[in-house]
Rosetta silent file (secondary structure, phi, psi, omega in degrees, C-alpha in Angstrom):
SEQUENCE: MGFFQHMKEEFAVIQERDPAIKSPMEVLLYPSFQVMMKYRRAHKLYEKGHYFLARWISQRAARKTGIEIHPGAQIGKGLFIDHGSGVIIGETTIIGDNVTLYQGVTLGGTGKETGKRHPTLKDNVMVSCGAKLLGSFTVGENSKIGAGAVVLEEVPPNCTVVGVPGRVVKLKNVRVPRVDMDQIHLPDPVKEDIAALQKENTALYNRLVDLEVQLRELKRKDNEKGVNRKNEDL
SCORE:     score description
SCORE:     0.000 S_00000001
   1 L     0.000  138.073 -176.540  123.687   40.795    0.125 S_00000001
   2 L   -80.990  169.057 -179.030  121.196   43.636   -0.337 S_00000001
   3 H   -58.446  -45.615 -176.543  118.555   44.122   -3.022 S_00000001
   4 H   -69.034  -33.817  176.301  120.440   46.777   -4.856 S_00000001
   5 H   -65.903  -40.857  175.777  123.649   44.710   -4.928 S_00000001
   6 H   -61.469  -43.459  178.939  121.733   41.790   -6.466 S_00000001
   7 H   -60.202  -44.123  179.396  120.220   44.177   -9.025 S_00000001
   8 H   -60.202  -44.338  179.059  123.654   45.527   -9.905 S_00000001
   9 H   -63.898  -44.440  179.772  125.037   42.002  -10.402 S_00000001
  10 H   -62.750  -38.636  178.037  122.096   40.920  -12.580 S_00000001
  11 H   -59.724  -47.709 -176.802  122.520   44.017  -14.755 S_00000001
  12 H   -64.234  -42.167 -178.974  126.204   43.188  -15.264 S_00000001
  13 H   -60.269  -50.186 -174.733  125.590   39.492  -16.023 S_00000001
  14 H   -68.170  -43.353  178.195  122.958   40.132  -18.693 S_00000001
  15 H   -63.012  -32.204 -177.697  124.890   42.960  -20.362 S_00000001
  16 H   -74.429  -36.534 -169.015  128.050   40.830  -20.474 S_00000001
  17 H  -101.830  -12.547  180.000  126.478   37.669  -21.916 S_00000001
  18 L  -112.935  111.571 -178.877  123.763   38.913  -24.304 S_00000001
  19 L   -72.693  -11.288  179.166  125.123   40.699  -27.420 S_00000001
  20 L   -75.878  -12.715 -179.512  121.577   41.835  -28.266 S_00000001
  21 L   -67.398  123.941  176.953  121.648   44.414  -25.483 S_00000001
  22 L  -106.641  -23.967  179.744  121.830   47.929  -26.934 S_00000001
  23 L  -148.307  149.029 -178.972  121.130   49.944  -23.807 S_00000001
  24 H   -56.956  -32.053 -177.438  121.243   49.218  -20.059 S_00000001
  25 H   -64.870  -25.051  179.612  117.547   49.949  -19.676 S_00000001
  26 H   -62.390  -27.471 -179.682  116.679   46.912  -21.832 S_00000001
  27 H   -55.080  -36.011 -179.642  117.887   44.720  -18.977 S_00000001
  28 H   -60.124  -24.278 -177.051  114.733   45.650  -17.075 S_00000001
  29 H   -88.029  -11.292 -173.274  112.644   43.928  -19.736 S_00000001
  30 L   -75.573  131.135  175.696  114.505   40.612  -19.592 S_00000001
  31 H   -54.860  -36.704 -177.693  112.667   37.624  -18.025 S_00000001
  32 H   -62.877  -42.776 -179.632  115.989   36.472  -16.525 S_00000001
  33 H   -64.874  -47.983 -176.353  116.379   39.760  -14.668 S_00000001
  34 H   -65.203  -43.570 -176.821  112.810   39.873  -13.426 S_00000001
  35 H   -71.728  -31.394  178.575  112.663   36.245  -12.258 S_00000001
  36 H   -70.410  -37.520  175.794  116.028   36.414  -10.450 S_00000001
  37 H   -60.504  -45.024  178.759  114.919   39.478   -8.500 S_00000001
  38 H   -66.312  -39.317 -178.842  111.794   37.595   -7.446 S_00000001
  39 H   -63.561  -44.099 -177.778  113.749   34.416   -6.693 S_00000001
  40 H   -58.408  -41.979  179.092  116.173   36.209   -4.342 S_00000001
  41 H   -65.976  -48.200 -178.441  113.245   37.572   -2.363 S_00000001
  42 H   -64.463  -37.594 -177.950  111.362   34.270   -2.309 S_00000001
  43 H   -64.530  -38.168  177.073  114.456   32.293   -1.339 S_00000001
  44 H   -63.526  -40.589  177.895  115.007   34.460    1.757 S_00000001
  45 H   -65.060  -39.777 -179.954  111.381   33.853    2.797 S_00000001
  46 H   -62.270  -44.387 -178.885  111.814   30.114    2.153 S_00000001
  47 H   -66.870  -25.234  177.720  114.900   29.949    4.364 S_00000001
  48 L   -87.761   -0.594  177.894  112.896   31.660    7.156 S_00000001
  49 L    91.352    5.600  178.874  110.137   29.077    6.909 S_00000001
  50 L   -89.264   69.622 -168.414  107.578   31.262    5.124 S_00000001
  51 H   -67.645  -43.441 -176.106  106.932   28.558    2.503 S_00000001
  52 H   -65.910  -44.899 -179.995  103.510   29.633    1.260 S_00000001
  53 H   -64.820  -39.003  176.750  104.520   33.277    0.708 S_00000001
  54 H   -60.037  -46.213 -179.599  107.733   32.139   -0.948 S_00000001
  55 H   -67.149  -34.702 -179.434  105.818   29.894   -3.353 S_00000001
  56 H   -62.607  -43.993  178.647  103.246   32.634   -4.019 S_00000001
  57 H   -64.846  -44.912 -178.163  106.037   34.975   -5.140 S_00000001
  58 H   -66.665  -36.628  179.250  107.736   32.327   -7.278 S_00000001
  59 H   -71.582  -32.894  173.303  104.483   31.254   -8.956 S_00000001
  60 H   -65.485  -42.821  178.495  103.617   34.846   -9.818 S_00000001
  61 H   -63.749  -39.250  178.519  107.056   35.213  -11.327 S_00000001
  62 H   -63.386  -43.088  179.012  106.583   31.997  -13.291 S_00000001
  63 H   -65.883  -30.870 -178.333  103.333   33.169  -14.800 S_00000001
  64 H   -80.614  -36.896 -171.498  104.888   36.495  -15.770 S_00000001
  65 H  -110.348  -17.778 -176.448  108.200   35.261  -17.181 S_00000001
  66 L    80.950    6.638  178.623  107.634   31.602  -18.170 S_00000001
  67 L  -113.372  121.467 -177.978  110.558   30.637  -15.873 S_00000001
  68 E  -107.762  112.024  177.116  109.758   28.517  -12.849 S_00000001
  69 E  -116.146  114.260  177.338  112.331   28.577  -10.015 S_00000001
  70 L   -65.776  138.312 -177.742  111.398   26.871   -6.800 S_00000001
  71 L   -65.898  -13.881  177.879  112.306   29.145   -3.893 S_00000001
  72 L   -83.847  -12.527  179.346  114.160   26.281   -2.215 S_00000001
  73 L   -63.487  145.816  178.478  116.703   26.045   -5.005 S_00000001
  74 E  -106.208  117.598 -173.656  120.231   27.273   -4.149 S_00000001
  75 E  -125.143  128.645  178.785  121.660   29.554   -6.859 S_00000001
  76 L   -79.149 -160.827 -178.478  125.056   31.175   -6.849 S_00000001
  77 L   -83.078  150.203  168.078  126.231   34.394   -8.484 S_00000001
  78 L    77.002   22.140  174.514  126.008   35.159  -12.151 S_00000001
  79 L   -70.180  129.631  178.091  123.203   32.848  -13.303 S_00000001
  80 E  -122.797  121.262  176.380  122.067   33.894  -16.799 S_00000001
  81 E  -107.525  104.674 -175.479  118.860   32.449  -18.300 S_00000001
  82 L   -79.688  127.775 -175.703  118.834   33.379  -21.966 S_00000001
  83 L    62.797  -70.463  165.013  115.290   33.975  -23.331 S_00000001
  84 L    98.495  -18.044 -175.833  114.165   31.633  -20.556 S_00000001
  85 L   -56.643  128.443  177.445  110.688   30.443  -21.668 S_00000001
  86 L    85.857    4.070  178.523  109.994   27.006  -20.284 S_00000001
  87 L   -76.307  135.070  179.810  112.899   26.818  -17.890 S_00000001
  88 E  -130.259  128.769  179.003  112.179   24.812  -14.718 S_00000001
  89 E  -123.194  117.262 -175.151  114.501   24.639  -11.668 S_00000001
  90 L   -75.931  172.771 -168.755  113.460   22.187   -8.966 S_00000001
  91 L   -63.483  -44.143 -173.170  113.468   22.619   -5.176 S_00000001
  92 L   -99.041   18.161  175.732  116.714   20.816   -4.331 S_00000001
  93 L   -69.176  140.044  174.978  118.696   22.084   -7.294 S_00000001
  94 E  -122.174  124.472 -178.363  122.056   23.602   -6.497 S_00000001
  95 E  -121.159  128.451  179.319  123.615   25.960   -9.051 S_00000001
  96 L   -80.235 -156.793 -174.352  127.111   27.369   -8.768 S_00000001
  97 L   -90.280  148.953  173.437  128.519   30.623  -10.059 S_00000001
  98 L    58.432   40.086  177.906  128.455   31.886  -13.686 S_00000001
  99 L   -92.634  144.551  177.813  126.060   29.220  -15.008 S_00000001
 100 E  -120.584  125.844  176.326  124.152   29.763  -18.246 S_00000001
 101 E  -116.142  141.354  175.377  120.773   28.171  -19.009 S_00000001
 102 L  -108.561  175.005 -171.634  118.907   28.498  -22.344 S_00000001
 103 L   -60.797  145.444  175.414  115.195   28.238  -23.050 S_00000001
 104 L    81.537    5.644 -179.826  113.358   24.996  -22.344 S_00000001
 105 L   -75.962  137.668  176.159  115.911   23.648  -19.809 S_00000001
 106 E  -120.648  123.576  171.631  114.611   21.409  -17.058 S_00000001
 107 E  -109.514   88.214 -167.998  116.556   20.761  -13.848 S_00000001
 108 E  -127.691 -174.659  177.299  114.140   18.255  -12.432 S_00000001
 109 L  -107.728  174.887 -179.023  113.726   14.968  -10.563 S_00000001
 110 L   -91.470  -13.126 -178.535  112.819   11.523  -11.674 S_00000001
 111 L    89.257   -2.173 -177.712  109.783   11.285   -9.418 S_00000001
 112 L  -115.611    5.066 -175.055  111.281    8.295   -7.542 S_00000001
 113 L  -113.521  159.984  172.646  113.637   10.085   -5.143 S_00000001
 114 L  -127.055  165.801 -176.216  113.320   11.773   -1.790 S_00000001
 115 L    69.527 -132.644  179.181  115.577   14.348   -0.160 S_00000001
 116 L   -72.775  107.202 -172.573  118.082   15.672   -2.659 S_00000001
 117 L  -125.604    4.846 -179.865  116.350   14.808   -5.917 S_00000001
 118 L  -121.805  162.906 -174.649  117.498   17.511   -8.406 S_00000001
 119 L   -69.151  160.259  170.197  120.843   18.133  -10.151 S_00000001
 120 E  -114.267  123.146  177.759  123.824   20.038   -8.844 S_00000001
 121 E  -108.458  120.124  179.723  125.518   22.311  -11.413 S_00000001
 122 L   -77.582 -177.139 -174.990  129.025   23.423  -10.578 S_00000001
 123 L   -62.489  145.680  171.747  130.610   26.728  -11.671 S_00000001
 124 L    63.345   26.341  175.136  130.652   27.809  -15.322 S_00000001
 125 L   -82.358  144.201  176.119  128.325   25.135  -16.619 S_00000001
 126 E  -123.342  128.928  179.697  126.312   25.805  -19.781 S_00000001
 127 E  -120.134  118.331 -173.329  123.041   23.964  -20.554 S_00000001
 128 L   -82.238  177.003 -172.476  121.723   24.449  -24.053 S_00000001
 129 L   -52.381  129.946  171.329  118.137   24.738  -25.368 S_00000001
 130 L    73.724    6.006 -179.230  115.723   22.028  -24.369 S_00000001
 131 L   -72.684  147.820 -179.645  118.144   19.917  -22.384 S_00000001
 132 E  -124.198  119.912  178.406  116.715   17.887  -19.507 S_00000001
 133 E  -114.040  112.503 -171.067  118.760   17.025  -16.418 S_00000001
 134 E  -124.256  118.973  176.494  116.772   14.638  -14.256 S_00000001
 135 L   118.231  174.030 -177.721  117.808   13.249  -10.899 S_00000001
 136 L   -96.659   96.877  178.465  120.254   13.910   -8.110 S_00000001
 137 L  -150.223  172.880 -177.840  123.724   13.998   -9.693 S_00000001
 138 E  -113.912  137.009  170.549  126.484   16.553  -10.282 S_00000001
 139 E  -103.049  118.475 -173.288  127.537   18.269  -13.530 S_00000001
 140 L   -68.306  168.528 -177.724  131.197   19.189  -13.047 S_00000001
 141 L   -56.920  143.176  171.087  132.821   22.578  -13.541 S_00000001
 142 L    65.571   14.567  179.648  133.094   24.077  -17.074 S_00000001
 143 L   -84.932  156.637  177.958  130.929   21.325  -18.631 S_00000001
 144 E  -123.359  137.429  176.822  128.512   21.844  -21.514 S_00000001
 145 E  -111.492  121.995 -177.891  125.223   20.101  -22.138 S_00000001
 146 L   -69.055  160.594 -179.745  124.127   20.046  -25.786 S_00000001
 147 L   -58.859  134.774  175.495  120.691   21.113  -27.040 S_00000001
 148 L    76.467   -1.040 -178.244  117.994   18.511  -26.489 S_00000001
 149 L   -66.696  147.822  171.388  120.209   16.219  -24.406 S_00000001
 150 E  -116.679  108.253 -174.260  118.676   14.101  -21.623 S_00000001
 151 E  -102.842  127.652 -176.358  121.182   13.704  -18.795 S_00000001
 152 L  -124.386   -0.414 -175.825  120.507   11.113  -16.167 S_00000001
 153 L  -148.935  172.216 -176.681  123.849   10.512  -14.525 S_00000001
 154 L   -48.865  140.032  173.413  127.066   12.198  -13.317 S_00000001
 155 E  -120.886  121.271 -179.126  128.998   14.435  -15.669 S_00000001
 156 L   -65.899  165.388  175.915  132.731   14.921  -14.952 S_00000001
 157 L   -63.015  155.583  171.658  134.283   18.433  -15.085 S_00000001
 158 L    58.023   39.300 -179.679  135.302   19.977  -18.428 S_00000001
 159 E  -115.865  161.698  170.476  133.063   17.678  -20.512 S_00000001
 160 E  -119.691  130.888 -175.789  130.677   18.115  -23.389 S_00000001
 161 E  -123.220  133.227  176.127  127.513   15.948  -23.334 S_00000001
 162 E  -138.644  166.592  170.418  125.033   15.335  -26.160 S_00000001
 163 L    94.540  175.068  178.735  122.295   12.867  -27.123 S_00000001
 164 L  -130.901  111.158   -8.457  119.445   10.917  -25.606 S_00000001
 165 L   -68.418  162.273 -177.309  120.450    9.595  -23.210 S_00000001
 166 L   -59.943  136.519  178.202  123.286   12.065  -22.721 S_00000001
 167 E  -129.116  141.587  176.202  126.812   10.811  -23.588 S_00000001
 168 E   -74.395  122.794 -177.980  130.120   12.400  -22.893 S_00000001
 169 E  -115.828  -11.059  177.874  131.739   13.228  -26.270 S_00000001
 170 E  -148.936  131.395 -173.774  134.531   15.500  -25.115 S_00000001
 171 E  -130.629  118.252  178.875  136.561   15.305  -21.949 S_00000001
 172 L    54.198   43.246  178.278  139.004   18.023  -20.830 S_00000001
 173 L    63.390   19.124  178.748  139.076   19.433  -24.367 S_00000001
 174 E  -118.984  136.369  178.517  140.210   16.096  -25.752 S_00000001
 175 E   -60.541  137.082  173.318  138.088   13.970  -28.097 S_00000001
 176 L   -80.332  136.047 -176.191  136.594   10.890  -26.586 S_00000001
 177 L   -52.517  146.938  178.098  137.649    7.850  -28.675 S_00000001
 178 L    73.457    7.237  178.433  135.379    6.664  -31.509 S_00000001
 179 L  -114.290  129.927  177.748  133.625   10.034  -31.740 S_00000001
 180 L   -91.135  118.259 -175.957  134.213   12.336  -34.701 S_00000001
 181 L  -140.107  141.276  176.510  134.163   15.923  -33.452 S_00000001
 182 L  -116.472 -173.047 -174.602  135.226   19.311  -34.833 S_00000001
 183 L   -81.214  -11.885 -171.827  135.525   22.742  -33.272 S_00000001
 184 L  -111.749  -51.527 -173.138  132.087   23.961  -34.421 S_00000001
 185 L  -101.643  134.025  172.717  129.536   21.164  -34.453 S_00000001
 186 L   -75.260  138.777  179.163  128.691   18.809  -31.630 S_00000001
 187 L   -73.029  163.596  179.735  128.479   15.191  -32.753 S_00000001
 188 L  -120.061   94.833 -176.470  125.255   13.223  -32.649 S_00000001
 189 H   -57.687  -36.717 -177.664  125.965    9.712  -31.213 S_00000001
 190 H   -66.637  -44.114  179.656  122.455    8.459  -32.042 S_00000001
 191 H   -60.729  -40.870  179.571  122.815    9.592  -35.663 S_00000001
 192 H   -63.891  -40.972  178.871  126.195    7.900  -35.847 S_00000001
 193 H   -66.960  -37.938  176.390  124.756    4.613  -34.548 S_00000001
 194 H   -65.289  -41.440  177.390  121.913    4.755  -37.024 S_00000001
 195 H   -61.647  -40.224 -179.728  124.364    5.403  -39.867 S_00000001
 196 H   -66.332  -42.136  177.043  126.435    2.378  -38.809 S_00000001
 197 H   -63.478  -37.526  178.771  123.291    0.169  -38.752 S_00000001
 198 H   -64.985  -40.494  179.253  122.284    1.448  -42.203 S_00000001
 199 H   -63.421  -44.879  178.404  125.746    0.573  -43.548 S_00000001
 200 H   -64.702  -40.094 -179.330  125.549   -2.948  -42.104 S_00000001
 201 H   -62.647  -42.801  178.095  122.014   -3.345  -43.453 S_00000001
 202 H   -60.941  -42.221  178.784  123.125   -2.301  -46.928 S_00000001
 203 H   -62.869  -43.021  178.579  125.996   -4.812  -46.868 S_00000001
 204 H   -65.277  -38.953  179.025  123.644   -7.620  -45.865 S_00000001
 205 H   -64.155  -45.518  178.961  121.141   -6.676  -48.577 S_00000001
 206 H   -62.235  -38.138  176.942  123.856   -6.668  -51.248 S_00000001
 207 H   -61.967  -44.082  178.503  125.072  -10.098  -50.050 S_00000001
 208 H   -60.872  -42.667  178.670  121.521  -11.449  -50.283 S_00000001
 209 H   -59.687  -45.771  179.475  121.187  -10.112  -53.819 S_00000001
 210 H   -60.569  -42.901  178.613  124.431  -11.837  -54.804 S_00000001
 211 H   -62.918  -39.864  179.383  123.266  -15.147  -53.353 S_00000001
 212 H   -64.544  -40.036  178.412  119.962  -14.912  -55.244 S_00000001
 213 H   -62.560  -42.449 -178.460  121.861  -14.287  -58.504 S_00000001
 214 H   -66.230  -40.438 -179.459  124.100  -17.264  -57.824 S_00000001
 215 H   -65.970  -41.571  177.988  121.063  -19.487  -57.074 S_00000001
 216 H   -63.059  -40.611 -178.873  119.285  -18.440  -60.313 S_00000001
 217 H   -66.563  -39.156  179.142  122.443  -19.127  -62.290 S_00000001
 218 H   -63.612  -43.790  177.402  122.780  -22.561  -60.682 S_00000001
 219 H   -61.415  -41.641  178.802  119.178  -23.411  -61.500 S_00000001
 220 H   -60.662  -43.282  178.834  119.652  -22.301  -65.116 S_00000001
 221 H   -65.928  -36.686  178.945  122.676  -24.555  -65.565 S_00000001
 222 H   -64.940  -40.014  179.583  120.810  -27.482  -64.044 S_00000001
 223 H   -64.699  -38.082  177.248  117.895  -26.964  -66.419 S_00000001
 224 H   -63.383  -33.516 -178.583  120.260  -26.917  -69.336 S_00000001
 225 H   -88.248   -3.734 -178.663  121.699  -30.290  -68.246 S_00000001
 226 L    71.829   21.745 -178.878  118.203  -31.702  -67.596 S_00000001
 227 L   -94.135  129.510  176.568  119.053  -32.224  -63.946 S_00000001
 228 L  -104.918   95.601 -179.402  116.211  -31.840  -61.468 S_00000001
 229 L   -77.871  147.628  174.184  117.861  -30.957  -58.205 S_00000001
 230 L   -84.674  154.854  179.566  115.962  -31.252  -54.952 S_00000001
 231 H   -55.404  -34.669 -178.358  115.646  -28.228  -52.689 S_00000001
 232 H   -64.464  -25.961 -178.116  117.817  -29.972  -50.109 S_00000001
 233 H   -83.973  -14.456 -174.026  120.685  -30.081  -52.543 S_00000001
 234 L   -81.610    0.000    0.000  120.570  -26.415  -53.349 S_00000001
């Protein structure tokens, strides 16, 4: 595919997915547009074995846009990086078509792998602000990763993942059992676990207070009867 065809596609993607666009010329100012143009050029050089030149182009683009895409990454059509500051896409990352990434997303490795060490994102995946996907695994088609999630393992298609570590809370548009979810807000499993612990802690505290009251009452009655009970008998 030629340079102008890539440019035309990037124009269409940004105009379609960003409601803030008021005129087509604004697309030229978008970091997503600029970095993808540079990436396409660097990726071709990388495939031909011109690794230094490819990295030189990608690093210049990273300094200018705040988005770092390794030229070895494989990216399909229609990638949209909204705002984009702080986005990192590793060398062995594979991204399908019509994927959306928000600012602060990391598609990285764990530092312990060789070969394929970065995530694979299938078509129509959305990764929200600040999410970290670390390791060589696949995120299935049409899945969504919530803001700030840390994903370390496989995500099935048509899922919603939130939390640290990431947990599947919605599968094929059906609620996953034991998770309270509505149509607007993503649940927070960590918050729910903390709330459950707080409830149990409150119940234990109330029980302890009751036992202390009973013990004081027992001592009072013994004192009235002039009985000196030993601690072992209490």
